[in-house]
Residue frames as qw, qx, qy, qz and C-alpha x, y, z in Angstrom:
[[0.299, -0.855, -0.415, -0.088, -0.91, -15.66, -17.90],
 [0.201, 0.701, -0.253, 0.635, 0.65, -12.35, -16.81],
 [0.478, -0.117, -0.683, 0.540, 2.17, -12.47, -13.33],
 [0.016, 0.228, 0.388, -0.893, 0.52, -9.22, -12.34],
 [0.256, 0.577, 0.776, 0.020, -2.20, -9.15, -14.90],
 [0.019, 0.010, 0.232, 0.973, -2.97, -6.44, -17.40],
 [0.551, -0.270, -0.377, -0.694, -6.57, -7.63, -17.68],
 [0.480, -0.251, 0.641, -0.543, -8.47, -8.92, -14.69],
 [0.140, 0.036, 0.985, 0.093, -9.70, -12.51, -14.75],
 [0.362, 0.563, 0.605, -0.431, -13.31, -11.34, -14.74],
 [0.346, 0.714, -0.177, -0.582, -12.69, -9.20, -17.84],
 [0.067, 0.370, -0.854, -0.358, -10.84, -11.99, -19.65],
 [0.253, 0.236, 0.931, -0.116, -13.67, -14.43, -18.95],
 [0.391, 0.672, 0.335, -0.531, -16.21, -11.91, -20.25],
 [0.280, 0.654, -0.451, -0.538, -14.26, -11.36, -23.48],
 [0.056, 0.233, -0.946, -0.217, -13.81, -15.10, -23.98],
 [0.681, -0.126, -0.280, -0.665, -17.46, -15.85, -23.22],
 [0.647, -0.089, -0.746, 0.127, -16.72, -18.34, -20.45],
 [0.598, -0.761, -0.150, -0.204, -17.58, -18.50, -16.76],
 [0.093, -0.759, 0.573, -0.295, -15.00, -17.85, -14.05],
 [0.796, -0.268, 0.507, -0.191, -15.65, -21.35, -12.67],
 [0.902, 0.410, 0.119, 0.068, -14.92, -22.81, -16.09],
 [0.349, 0.823, -0.371, 0.250, -11.75, -20.77, -16.38],
 [0.354, -0.637, 0.626, -0.277, -10.39, -22.03, -13.06],
 [0.910, -0.007, 0.400, -0.109, -11.30, -25.65, -13.85],
 [0.776, 0.607, -0.062, 0.161, -9.44, -25.37, -17.16],
 [0.112, 0.821, -0.473, 0.299, -6.45, -23.68, -15.53],
 [0.629, -0.480, 0.568, -0.227, -6.23, -26.33, -12.82],
 [0.937, 0.197, 0.287, 0.007, -6.30, -29.12, -15.42],
 [0.658, 0.696, -0.106, 0.266, -3.69, -27.44, -17.64],
 [0.402, 0.463, -0.447, 0.652, -1.34, -25.94, -15.03],
 [0.614, -0.611, -0.497, 0.063, -2.08, -26.78, -11.38],
 [0.521, -0.275, -0.225, 0.776, 0.75, -24.57, -10.08],
 [0.037, 0.217, 0.201, 0.954, -0.53, -21.55, -11.98],
 [0.472, -0.570, -0.512, -0.436, -4.07, -22.21, -10.72],
 [0.628, -0.483, -0.449, 0.413, -2.70, -22.38, -7.17],
 [0.329, -0.116, -0.061, 0.935, -1.01, -19.01, -7.61],
 [0.181, -0.407, -0.403, -0.800, -4.21, -17.52, -9.08],
 [0.581, -0.621, -0.515, -0.112, -6.19, -18.65, -6.03],
 [0.586, -0.380, -0.293, 0.653, -3.50, -17.38, -3.67],
 [0.182, 0.178, 0.145, 0.956, -3.51, -14.04, -5.48],
 [0.381, -0.558, -0.417, -0.608, -7.24, -13.66, -4.86],
 [0.667, -0.542, -0.456, 0.232, -6.81, -14.67, -1.21],
 [0.460, -0.140, -0.130, 0.867, -4.17, -11.95, -0.84],
 [0.039, -0.348, -0.279, -0.894, -6.36, -9.35, -2.50],
 [0.527, -0.610, -0.475, -0.352, -9.41, -10.14, -0.34],
 [0.664, -0.438, -0.396, 0.459, -7.37, -10.25, 2.88],
 [0.326, -0.068, -0.042, 0.942, -5.88, -6.81, 2.20],
 [0.184, -0.451, -0.414, -0.769, -9.16, -5.35, 0.94],
 [0.617, -0.639, -0.372, -0.269, -10.84, -6.28, 4.22],
 [0.008, -0.734, 0.437, -0.520, -7.78, -5.21, 6.27],
 [0.188, 0.242, -0.883, 0.355, -7.42, -8.49, 8.09],
 [0.549, -0.098, 0.383, -0.736, -11.01, -8.73, 9.29],
 [0.877, 0.164, -0.213, -0.399, -11.86, -11.78, 7.15],
 [0.541, -0.384, 0.748, -0.022, -10.86, -15.21, 8.36],
 [0.088, -0.178, 0.878, 0.435, -10.57, -18.26, 6.12],
 [0.283, 0.462, 0.835, -0.101, -14.32, -19.03, 6.12],
 [0.275, 0.817, 0.211, -0.461, -15.37, -15.60, 4.84],
 [0.050, 0.603, -0.579, -0.547, -12.56, -15.59, 2.29],
 [0.236, 0.063, 0.946, 0.211, -13.69, -19.03, 1.13],
 [0.321, 0.662, 0.626, -0.258, -17.24, -17.74, 0.73],
 [0.193, 0.811, -0.127, -0.537, -16.01, -14.76, -1.31],
 [0.090, -0.386, 0.799, 0.453, -13.89, -16.99, -3.54],
 [0.287, 0.310, 0.904, 0.063, -16.84, -19.29, -4.21],
 [0.296, 0.779, 0.349, -0.428, -18.97, -16.26, -5.03],
 [0.137, 0.727, -0.420, -0.526, -16.39, -15.41, -7.67],
 [0.857, 0.380, -0.211, -0.277, -16.59, -18.89, -9.17],
 [0.232, 0.529, -0.799, 0.165, -13.60, -20.61, -7.56],
 [0.889, -0.242, -0.321, -0.219, -14.26, -24.18, -6.48],
 [0.304, 0.410, -0.674, 0.535, -12.23, -24.10, -3.25],
 [0.665, -0.554, -0.499, -0.042, -12.86, -25.48, 0.22],
 [0.328, -0.912, 0.110, -0.218, -12.12, -23.83, 3.53],
 [0.847, -0.394, 0.210, 0.289, -9.26, -26.22, 4.38],
 [0.682, 0.365, 0.198, 0.602, -7.37, -25.17, 1.27],
 [0.048, 0.864, 0.052, 0.499, -7.92, -21.48, 1.99],
 [0.636, -0.762, 0.124, -0.024, -6.78, -21.93, 5.61],
 [0.854, -0.111, 0.212, 0.462, -3.60, -23.65, 4.36],
 [0.478, 0.593, 0.163, 0.628, -2.85, -20.86, 1.88],
 [0.225, -0.906, -0.003, -0.358, -3.40, -18.22, 4.55],
 [0.772, -0.583, 0.173, 0.186, -1.00, -19.99, 6.93],
 [0.784, 0.128, 0.237, 0.559, 1.64, -20.34, 4.22],
 [0.310, 0.605, 0.165, 0.714, 1.35, -16.67, 3.24],
 [0.275, -0.130, -0.482, 0.822, 1.23, -15.37, 6.83],
 [0.379, -0.283, -0.175, -0.863, -2.42, -14.35, 6.62],
 [0.261, -0.202, -0.905, 0.267, -4.18, -15.49, 9.77],
 [0.192, -0.749, -0.628, -0.089, -7.44, -13.61, 9.86],
 [0.143, -0.962, -0.176, -0.150, -7.74, -10.55, 12.06],
 [0.585, -0.716, 0.171, 0.341, -4.21, -10.59, 13.52],
 [0.634, 0.755, -0.135, 0.101, -2.25, -10.88, 10.25],
 [0.868, -0.049, -0.168, 0.465, 0.80, -12.25, 12.13],
 [0.064, -0.978, 0.061, -0.189, 1.87, -9.14, 13.99],
 [0.537, 0.514, -0.569, 0.352, 5.13, -11.01, 14.83],
 [0.702, -0.285, -0.575, 0.308, 6.63, -12.45, 17.99],
 [0.349, -0.117, -0.331, 0.869, 8.03, -9.25, 19.47],
 [0.309, -0.045, -0.038, -0.949, 5.17, -7.04, 18.32],
 [0.067, 0.072, 0.980, -0.174, 2.69, -9.27, 20.04],
 [0.107, -0.488, -0.773, -0.390, -0.58, -8.13, 18.53],
 [0.158, -0.585, -0.504, 0.616, -1.35, -5.48, 21.12],
 [0.187, 0.571, 0.435, 0.671, -3.48, -2.73, 19.63],
 [0.178, -0.446, -0.373, 0.794, -4.20, 0.80, 20.78],
 [0.165, 0.648, 0.581, 0.464, -7.15, 2.81, 19.47],
 [0.255, -0.816, -0.306, 0.419, -6.77, 5.75, 21.85],
 [0.098, -0.753, 0.167, 0.629, -6.05, 9.19, 20.43],
 [0.324, 0.096, 0.716, 0.611, -6.68, 8.17, 16.82],
 [0.299, 0.497, 0.153, -0.800, -8.62, 10.73, 14.82],
 [0.611, 0.435, 0.658, 0.070, -11.01, 9.90, 12.00],
 [0.528, 0.565, 0.413, 0.481, -9.83, 11.25, 8.65],
 [0.218, -0.801, -0.029, 0.557, -8.03, 14.42, 9.62],
 [0.462, -0.106, 0.526, 0.707, -6.24, 14.24, 6.26],
 [0.176, 0.534, 0.625, 0.541, -9.23, 15.48, 4.25],
 [0.206, -0.888, -0.394, 0.117, -9.98, 18.34, 6.63],
 [0.434, -0.638, 0.134, 0.621, -6.67, 20.15, 6.21],
 [0.520, 0.854, 0.000, 0.005, -5.73, 22.65, 3.52],
 [0.828, -0.199, 0.156, 0.500, -2.17, 21.78, 2.57],
 [0.176, 0.975, -0.103, -0.090, 0.34, 24.55, 1.94],
 [0.183, 0.736, -0.651, 0.026, 3.58, 22.59, 1.95],
 [0.678, 0.136, -0.721, 0.040, 5.36, 19.28, 2.57],
 [0.355, 0.004, -0.779, 0.517, 5.32, 17.38, 5.87],
 [0.418, -0.159, 0.219, -0.867, 1.82, 18.41, 6.86],
 [0.868, 0.022, 0.278, -0.410, 0.00, 15.16, 5.95],
 [0.062, 0.358, -0.902, -0.236, 1.52, 11.78, 5.18],
 [0.864, 0.060, 0.032, -0.498, -0.56, 8.87, 3.89],
 [0.136, -0.414, 0.900, 0.009, 0.38, 5.20, 4.27],
 [0.883, 0.145, 0.060, -0.442, -0.82, 1.90, 2.83],
 [0.427, -0.324, 0.834, 0.136, 0.18, -1.67, 1.95],
 [0.793, 0.394, -0.172, -0.431, -0.16, -3.71, -1.24],
 [0.763, -0.243, 0.580, 0.150, 1.20, -7.03, -2.47],
 [0.371, 0.637, -0.533, -0.415, 3.34, -7.96, -5.46],
 [0.950, 0.036, 0.287, -0.121, 3.00, -11.38, -7.03],
 [0.005, -0.599, 0.744, 0.296, 6.23, -13.05, -8.08],
 [0.544, 0.185, -0.718, -0.392, 6.31, -16.35, -9.91],
 [0.634, -0.196, -0.747, 0.036, 6.05, -18.54, -6.83],
 [0.377, -0.407, -0.577, 0.599, 5.57, -16.18, -3.88],
 [0.039, -0.890, -0.326, -0.315, 3.99, -12.93, -2.72],
 [0.452, -0.013, -0.276, 0.848, 5.89, -9.89, -1.46],
 [0.141, -0.861, -0.478, 0.104, 4.32, -7.05, 0.52],
 [0.367, 0.325, 0.020, 0.871, 5.07, -3.38, -0.08],
 [0.244, -0.803, -0.444, 0.314, 4.39, -0.64, 2.49],
 [0.375, 0.421, 0.121, 0.817, 4.70, 3.02, 1.50],
 [0.167, -0.733, -0.372, 0.544, 4.44, 6.44, 3.11],
 [0.362, 0.531, 0.362, 0.675, 3.61, 9.36, 0.78],
 [0.068, -0.323, -0.229, 0.916, 3.64, 13.08, 1.40],
 [0.332, 0.654, 0.677, -0.069, 0.09, 14.06, 0.41],
 [0.097, 0.848, -0.010, -0.521, 1.11, 17.57, -0.66],
 [0.142, 0.666, -0.574, -0.456, 3.71, 16.53, -3.22],
 [0.953, 0.182, -0.053, -0.236, 2.80, 12.83, -3.78],
 [0.320, 0.630, -0.692, 0.147, 6.44, 12.05, -3.03],
 [0.906, -0.235, -0.350, 0.023, 7.23, 8.61, -1.60],
 [0.103, -0.807, 0.435, -0.386, 9.09, 9.43, 1.61],
 [0.370, -0.393, 0.812, -0.222, 9.32, 5.89, 3.01],
 [0.850, 0.175, -0.289, -0.404, 8.87, 2.33, 1.75],
 [0.331, -0.422, 0.834, -0.128, 9.66, -1.26, 2.66],
 [0.757, 0.170, -0.507, -0.376, 9.39, -4.72, 1.09],
 [0.309, -0.345, 0.831, -0.308, 9.04, -7.97, 3.02],
 [0.330, -0.034, -0.897, -0.291, 7.78, -11.52, 2.67],
 [0.253, -0.434, -0.825, 0.259, 5.52, -11.31, 5.72],
 [0.175, -0.663, -0.288, -0.668, 2.59, -9.03, 6.46],
 [0.556, -0.444, -0.534, 0.457, 3.61, -8.03, 9.98],
 [0.163, -0.959, -0.184, 0.139, 3.58, -4.77, 11.92],
 [0.530, -0.496, 0.315, 0.612, 7.31, -4.51, 11.18],
 [0.498, 0.420, 0.537, 0.537, 6.57, -4.06, 7.47],
 [0.090, 0.881, 0.258, 0.388, 5.02, -0.56, 7.70],
 [0.533, -0.807, 0.016, 0.254, 7.17, 0.35, 10.72],
 [0.642, -0.164, 0.344, 0.665, 10.30, 0.12, 8.59],
 [0.287, 0.607, 0.427, 0.606, 8.68, 2.35, 5.94],
 [0.277, -0.930, -0.212, -0.119, 7.69, 4.83, 8.65],
 [0.649, -0.585, 0.133, 0.468, 11.21, 4.82, 10.12],
 [0.542, 0.188, 0.384, 0.723, 12.64, 5.63, 6.68],
 [0.054, 0.797, 0.370, 0.474, 10.20, 8.52, 6.28],
 [0.465, -0.875, -0.107, 0.081, 10.94, 9.95, 9.74],
 [0.679, -0.377, 0.229, 0.586, 14.70, 9.69, 9.23],
 [0.462, 0.297, 0.424, 0.720, 14.68, 11.26, 5.77],
 [0.016, -0.728, -0.374, -0.574, 12.22, 14.10, 6.50],
 [0.330, -0.151, -0.524, 0.771, 12.60, 14.91, 10.24],
 [0.160, -0.659, -0.467, -0.567, 9.07, 16.43, 10.44],
 [0.073, -0.276, 0.424, -0.860, 8.11, 18.97, 13.08],
 [0.121, 0.269, 0.846, -0.445, 5.43, 18.28, 15.68],
 [0.437, 0.459, 0.245, -0.734, 1.89, 18.35, 14.30],
 [0.269, 0.245, -0.760, -0.538, 2.32, 16.27, 11.15],
 [0.793, 0.060, 0.304, -0.524, -0.79, 14.14, 10.44],
 [0.012, -0.249, 0.937, 0.245, -0.24, 10.48, 9.50],
 [0.729, 0.170, 0.126, -0.651, -3.25, 8.98, 7.68],
 [0.036, 0.186, -0.963, -0.191, -3.90, 5.31, 6.92],
 [0.648, -0.251, -0.518, -0.498, -6.70, 2.82, 6.55],
 [0.672, -0.523, 0.269, -0.451, -7.94, 0.82, 9.54],
 [0.812, 0.227, -0.533, 0.076, -5.54, -2.08, 8.99],
 [0.799, -0.579, -0.142, 0.081, -4.33, -3.79, 12.14],
 [0.717, 0.099, -0.109, 0.681, -0.70, -2.86, 11.44],
 [0.146, 0.527, 0.018, 0.837, -1.51, 0.85, 11.68],
 [0.541, -0.670, 0.004, -0.509, -3.36, 0.62, 15.00],
 [0.843, -0.105, -0.419, 0.322, -0.68, -1.57, 16.53],
 [0.490, -0.846, -0.097, 0.188, 0.64, -0.15, 19.80],
 [0.640, -0.309, 0.253, 0.656, 4.25, -0.03, 18.60],
 [0.346, 0.475, 0.432, 0.684, 3.33, 1.83, 15.41],
 [0.186, -0.888, -0.298, -0.297, 1.27, 4.42, 17.29],
 [0.627, -0.682, -0.006, 0.378, 3.99, 4.78, 19.91],
 [0.575, 0.013, 0.307, 0.758, 6.49, 5.61, 17.16],
 [0.110, 0.704, 0.393, 0.582, 4.14, 8.26, 15.77],
 [0.404, -0.887, -0.208, -0.086, 3.59, 9.89, 19.15],
 [0.703, -0.447, 0.072, 0.548, 7.29, 9.82, 20.03],
 [0.405, 0.092, 0.334, 0.846, 7.85, 12.04, 16.97],
 [0.144, 0.412, 0.243, -0.866, 4.89, 14.34, 17.59],
 [0.202, -0.012, -0.696, -0.689, 2.86, 12.86, 14.72],
 [0.551, 0.100, 0.401, -0.725, -0.96, 12.79, 14.92],
 [0.171, 0.058, 0.953, 0.245, -2.57, 9.50, 13.76],
 [0.546, 0.309, 0.053, -0.777, -5.63, 9.65, 11.47],
 [0.320, 0.050, 0.932, 0.159, -7.62, 6.80, 9.88],
 [0.241, -0.122, -0.594, -0.758, -10.11, 6.38, 7.07],
 [0.604, -0.055, 0.280, -0.744, -13.83, 6.28, 7.78],
 [0.511, 0.055, 0.853, -0.086, -15.55, 2.92, 7.89],
 [0.580, 0.547, 0.603, 0.035, -16.60, 1.84, 4.41],
 [0.297, 0.942, -0.039, -0.150, -14.65, 4.69, 2.76],
 [0.840, -0.117, 0.252, 0.467, -11.52, 3.09, 1.22],
 [0.496, 0.640, 0.187, 0.556, -11.05, 6.05, -1.13],
 [0.347, -0.937, 0.023, 0.039, -10.21, 8.26, 1.84],
 [0.560, -0.552, 0.478, 0.392, -6.72, 6.92, 1.18],
 [0.745, 0.633, 0.208, -0.043, -6.89, 7.45, -2.57],
 [0.145, 0.877, -0.445, -0.108, -3.38, 8.92, -2.96],
 [0.400, -0.409, 0.819, 0.049, -1.76, 5.62, -2.05],
 [0.730, 0.343, 0.585, -0.090, -4.17, 3.70, -4.26],
 [0.537, 0.835, -0.043, -0.112, -3.24, 5.88, -7.23],
 [0.057, -0.747, 0.657, 0.085, 0.46, 5.40, -6.52],
 [0.590, -0.130, 0.797, -0.013, 0.06, 1.62, -6.36],
 [0.714, 0.588, 0.362, -0.114, -1.84, 1.67, -9.65],
 [0.333, 0.882, -0.321, -0.096, 0.95, 3.69, -11.28],
 [0.305, -0.577, 0.757, 0.021, 3.65, 1.44, -9.84],
 [0.674, 0.077, 0.734, -0.031, 1.98, -1.73, -11.08],
 [0.654, 0.713, 0.230, -0.104, 1.08, -0.40, -14.51],
 [0.343, 0.892, -0.293, 0.010, 4.44, 1.20, -15.27],
 [0.046, -0.650, 0.748, -0.129, 6.93, -0.98, -13.41],
 [0.495, -0.206, 0.811, -0.236, 5.59, -4.28, -12.11],
 [0.796, 0.373, 0.349, -0.326, 3.10, -5.55, -14.70],
 [0.652, 0.685, -0.288, -0.152, 5.46, -5.42, -17.70],
 [0.211, 0.623, -0.733, 0.174, 8.30, -7.28, -15.92],
 [0.920, -0.264, -0.290, -0.026, 9.22, -10.53, -14.23],
 [0.157, -0.794, 0.504, -0.301, 11.52, -10.55, -11.22],
 [0.572, 0.239, -0.776, 0.120, 13.87, -13.34, -10.19],
 [0.542, -0.366, -0.670, 0.351, 13.38, -12.98, -6.45],
 [0.295, -0.873, -0.337, 0.194, 12.84, -10.52, -3.62],
 [0.439, -0.544, 0.163, 0.696, 16.22, -8.85, -4.01],
 [0.279, 0.214, 0.574, 0.739, 15.71, -8.36, -7.75],
 [0.107, -0.784, -0.558, -0.249, 12.32, -6.82, -7.02],
 [0.420, -0.770, -0.187, 0.442, 13.84, -4.59, -4.32],
 [0.414, -0.229, 0.329, 0.817, 16.43, -3.20, -6.75],
 [0.105, 0.417, 0.604, 0.671, 13.79, -2.38, -9.36],
 [0.259, -0.826, -0.500, -0.027, 11.35, -0.86, -6.84],
 [0.444, -0.632, -0.034, 0.635, 14.14, 1.33, -5.43],
 [0.306, 0.001, 0.458, 0.835, 15.06, 2.48, -8.93],
 [0.034, -0.607, -0.635, -0.476, 11.43, 3.24, -9.82],
 [0.348, -0.837, -0.407, 0.116, 10.55, 5.08, -6.61],
 [0.476, -0.685, 0.007, 0.551, 13.73, 6.96, -5.78],
 [0.329, -0.268, 0.442, 0.790, 15.17, 7.78, -9.19],
 [0.042, 0.303, 0.682, 0.665, 12.15, 7.82, -11.49],
 [0.220, -0.720, -0.640, -0.155, 8.83, 8.42, -9.71],
 [0.379, -0.768, -0.257, 0.448, 10.08, 10.94, -7.13],
 [0.350, -0.502, 0.247, 0.751, 12.62, 12.71, -9.32],
 [0.095, -0.135, 0.617, 0.770, 11.49, 12.51, -12.96],
 [0.052, 0.452, 0.853, 0.257, 7.89, 11.37, -13.49],
 [0.149, -0.161, -0.053, -0.974, 5.58, 14.30, -14.28],
 [0.002, -0.406, -0.856, 0.319, 2.39, 14.33, -12.21],
 [0.003, -0.563, -0.512, -0.649, -0.73, 15.92, -13.69],
 [0.421, -0.806, -0.415, -0.009, -2.01, 17.00, -10.25],
 [0.539, -0.586, 0.003, 0.606, 1.28, 18.86, -9.66],
 [0.285, 0.881, -0.091, -0.367, 1.12, 20.98, -12.80],
 [0.890, 0.421, -0.096, 0.146, 3.19, 18.38, -14.66],
 [0.031, 0.745, -0.604, 0.282, 6.12, 18.57, -12.28],
 [0.655, -0.007, -0.733, 0.181, 7.78, 15.64, -10.55],
 [0.611, -0.716, -0.338, 0.031, 7.19, 15.38, -6.78],
 [0.640, -0.324, -0.075, 0.692, 10.75, 16.51, -6.03],
 [0.237, 0.279, 0.248, 0.897, 10.53, 19.45, -8.45],
 [0.326, -0.717, -0.435, -0.437, 7.13, 20.43, -7.02],
 [0.639, -0.655, -0.264, 0.304, 8.59, 20.57, -3.52],
 [0.522, -0.121, 0.077, 0.841, 11.58, 22.62, -4.69],
 [0.041, 0.493, 0.378, 0.783, 9.29, 25.04, -6.53],
 [0.469, -0.758, -0.416, -0.179, 7.06, 25.42, -3.47],
 [0.645, -0.518, -0.151, 0.541, 10.01, 26.09, -1.17],
 [0.391, 0.091, 0.214, 0.891, 11.45, 28.62, -3.64],
 [0.137, -0.636, -0.438, -0.620, 8.10, 30.38, -3.98],
 [0.566, -0.745, -0.343, 0.085, 7.68, 30.58, -0.20],
 [0.603, -0.328, -0.018, 0.727, 11.20, 31.98, 0.18],
 [0.215, 0.315, 0.321, 0.867, 10.54, 34.58, -2.53],
 [0.317, -0.742, -0.448, -0.386, 7.26, 35.60, -0.86],
 [0.624, -0.650, -0.242, 0.360, 8.99, 36.03, 2.49],
 [0.499, -0.096, 0.134, 0.851, 11.75, 38.11, 0.88],
 [0.027, 0.532, 0.413, 0.738, 9.17, 40.33, -0.86],
 [0.472, -0.782, -0.390, -0.117, 7.31, 40.91, 2.41],
 [0.639, -0.465, -0.109, 0.603, 10.59, 41.77, 4.14],
 [0.344, 0.179, 0.254, 0.886, 11.36, 44.38, 1.44],
 [0.181, -0.697, -0.441, -0.536, 7.93, 45.99, 1.90],
 [0.585, -0.733, -0.313, 0.151, 8.55, 46.41, 5.63],
 [0.602, -0.148, -0.018, 0.784, 11.88, 48.18, 5.13]]
């Protein structure tokens, strides 16, 4: 079975003409460790999809609806082992779970007409399945150019995970006051420390509307590209091996070389350079007309 999966389990079961419940029973009999990882993978997916709102009982109900014969004690154990503890998602000892919903605006990102970089950033989290563990990836993208401006990998889904990605973005880009930062409603992004960091840099927080996950579609498309082109075809030895490959893909390939259809088949870095050059030429032309 592919570690990341080219075909989803539901699709494979359909093609093979078997039920999902039958598939998991067979997998558990043939390879209990692989069946355990398959269940854990679904727990991870559901927990992230519902942004930490589902506890172990609701996740158990969703797994059973999908045909997995699991009980709530097993799901609770898996969530503890993978640092998924319902609505709090282990916000860490120092970042003690305090949340702040004041001065957060609903979906400013889709209301703005973008004319250049550092006007709207979008942020999100996904997970990567290794052979025997899960790693979390947080990214920050510039919505104008689709360039990844910050990212971080970690074993735990804490508020520190996206904070490190945000710190990288702020350090590398040094945005001016008024930048909009858009994310989903995950608890990490409404954590007091995360919002404090945004405000200290003059960044305006924005979140997706309830029930509208595609408000953050840019990050979803990036994750799909990353998994299809880098993660799915490969196996990684450990976290550090994964980190090296993710850095290579993001910083040297995706940002610098990969052509993006929405950018007129330019890479994100080339698109930003072209935009800056065009703006400079326009300013120079206007200056000549005034002389």
